[in-house]
C-alpha positions, 0 to 999 in steps of 0.5 A: 293187283299184281303185287309188283304194281303196288310198290312199283317194283322195275325187277330185270328182264325174267329168264327161265330154269327148267323143273323137272324138264319143263320151262319156268318163268323166273326174275332176278332175286326170286328163290327157287322157291318163289319162281316154282310159286309163282308157277303154280307148283307148291310141292317138289320134295317127297318124304324118305319114308312116306312118299309124301309131298312137301314144298315150303314150310317156313320159307326161311331156311330153318326146316328141310321141307323145301329141299330140291336137286339144283344141278345135279346137287341134292339138299338144296333149299329151295327158300334159300338158293337164288333162281338162275338163269338156266338152273335144272331143278329137280323134285327131291325123292327121299334124302336126294342120294341114290338109295337102292342096293344094286 
C-alpha cells in the first residue's frame, strides 16, 4: 500500500532535481536522501580510501555516509538538506574536492 494513503497525506505538487545528470522526482518537504531513495538510488558517495559505495546510514545527520555535492557545494548531508526544485545533486567521490595533483 502507498504510505501516503495510509496517513491521508496530501503533499504539494512534485518537482524535479537532477542526480548525476538525470531527473528525479521529489516532493515538498523531502530531503535529498528521501528523494533519492524514492527513485531507487541507494548509494551516492564513494569512500576516500577504497572507493566503496555509501548512502544513508544514520539518517539524522550524525554520520557522514550520505554526503553529496549540491549545486557545486561538496560535503552536504543528503539526509538533512531539503530537496529544492532544480537542484543539481552529484555523487561525491572521496572528499568532494579535486584532490589530484596536476
